[in-house]
C-alpha positions in Angstrom: -39.9 -15.0 99.5 -37.2 -17.4 100.7 -37.2 -20.9 99.2 -37.9 -22.6 102.5 -40.6 -20.3 103.6 -44.2 -21.2 102.8 -46.8 -18.7 101.6 -48.7 -18.5 104.9 -45.6 -17.3 106.8 -44.7 -14.9 104.0 -48.3 -13.5 104.1 -48.0 -13.0 107.8 -44.8 -11.1 107.3 -46.4 -8.9 104.7 -49.4 -8.2 107.0 -47.1 -7.4 109.9 -45.1 -4.9 107.8 -48.4 -3.4 106.6 -49.6 -2.8 110.1 -46.2 -1.4 111.1 -46.3 1.1 108.2 -49.8 2.2 109.2 -48.7 2.6 112.8 -45.8 4.7 111.6 -48.1 6.9 109.6 -50.4 7.3 112.5 -47.5 8.2 114.8 -46.4 11.0 112.4 -50.0 12.2 112.1 -50.2 12.1 115.9 -47.1 14.3 116.3 -48.3 16.8 113.7 -51.8 16.9 115.1 -50.5 17.3 118.6 -48.4 20.4 117.6 -51.0 21.9 115.3 -54.2 21.3 117.3 -55.5 22.0 120.7 -58.1 19.3 120.5 -57.4 16.2 122.6 -59.8 13.6 121.3 -58.1 13.4 117.9 -54.7 13.3 119.6 -55.7 10.4 121.7 -57.3 8.5 118.9 -54.2 8.8 116.7 -52.0 7.7 119.5 -54.3 4.7 120.3 -54.4 3.8 116.6 -50.6 3.9 116.3 -50.1 1.8 119.5 -52.7 -0.8 118.2 -50.9 -1.0 114.9 -47.6 -1.6 116.6 -49.2 -4.3 118.8 -50.8 -6.1 115.8 -47.7 -5.8 113.6 -45.5 -7.0 116.4 -47.8 -9.9 117.1 -47.9 -11.0 113.4 -44.2 -10.7 113.0 -43.6 -12.8 116.2 -46.0 -15.5 115.0 -44.4 -15.7 111.6 -41.0 -16.0 113.3 -42.2 -18.7 115.7 -43.8 -20.7 112.9 -40.6 -20.4 110.9 -38.5 -21.6 113.8 -40.9 -24.4 114.6 -41.0 -25.5 110.9 -37.2 -25.6 110.7 -37.0 -27.6 113.9 -39.7 -30.1 112.9 -38.7 -30.6 109.2 -35.0 -30.7 108.7 -35.6 -32.6 105.5 -37.8 -29.8 104.1 -41.2 -31.6 103.8 -43.9 -29.5 102.1 -46.7 -27.6 103.7 -49.3 -29.8 101.9 -48.2 -32.9 103.8 -48.6 -30.9 107.0 -52.2 -29.8 106.3 -53.7 -33.0 105.2 -54.7 -34.5 108.5 -54.4 -31.8 111.1 -56.6 -28.8 110.4 -60.3 -28.4 110.2 -61.9 -25.7 108.1 -65.7 -25.2 108.4 -67.9 -25.7 105.4 -69.5 -22.6 103.7 -72.3 -21.4 105.8 -75.0 -18.7 106.1 -74.5 -18.5 109.9 -71.7 -15.9 110.0 -74.0 -13.6 107.9 -76.7 -14.1 110.6 -74.3 -13.2 113.3 -73.4 -10.0 111.4 -77.0 -9.0 110.9 -77.8 -9.7 114.5 -74.9 -7.6 115.7 -76.0 -4.8 113.4 -79.5 -4.9 114.8 -78.1 -4.9 118.4 -75.8 -2.0 117.6 -78.7 0.0 116.1 -80.6 -0.9 119.2 -78.3 1.3 121.2 -79.7 4.3 119.3 -83.2 3.1 118.5 -84.2 1.3 121.6 -85.0 -2.1 123.0 -87.3 -3.0 120.1 -84.2 -3.3 117.9 -81.9 -5.0 120.4 -84.2 -8.0 121.2 -84.6 -9.3 117.5 -80.8 -8.8 117.1 -80.0 -10.8 120.2 -82.4 -13.5 119.1 -80.9 -13.7 115.6 -77.3 -13.8 117.1 -78.3 -16.5 119.5 -79.9 -18.6 116.7 -76.9 -18.1 114.5 -74.4 -19.1 117.2 -76.5 -22.2 117.9 -76.7 -23.1 114.1 -73.0 -22.5 113.5 -72.0 -24.6 116.5 -74.4 -27.4 115.5 -73.1 -27.3 111.9 -69.5 -27.5 113.2 -70.4 -30.3 115.6 -71.8 -32.5 112.8 -68.9 -32.0 110.4 -67.7 -34.7 108.0 
């Protein structure tokens, strides 16, 4: 890691490279599967996975580069990241609402196979969790 680069930007670069390596692996697997198989669903899925990995890796790399450029332009004196975070960002408190969202989404997804009786409680749980999470965020400290 460079001296003037903060850990968040370095983490974004690591994540970007990780996505690009996965995309490269999927591209090689795509080429091998295309030549060795006559089944098109796997070929398409491997290609889509590789393309999505390139998109995600490229996006993260671009964001890390933009943040680095903006940080250099804003702080020629080299002020620390701690000073930057003190007043500007809001992080929500620990909450049970994301768990409720996940369980509601699970019920709704199962409802696709099981029927409407599983979709309705899932939708109600998701709606209640969204309402609770928004209410909690609205009344933050």
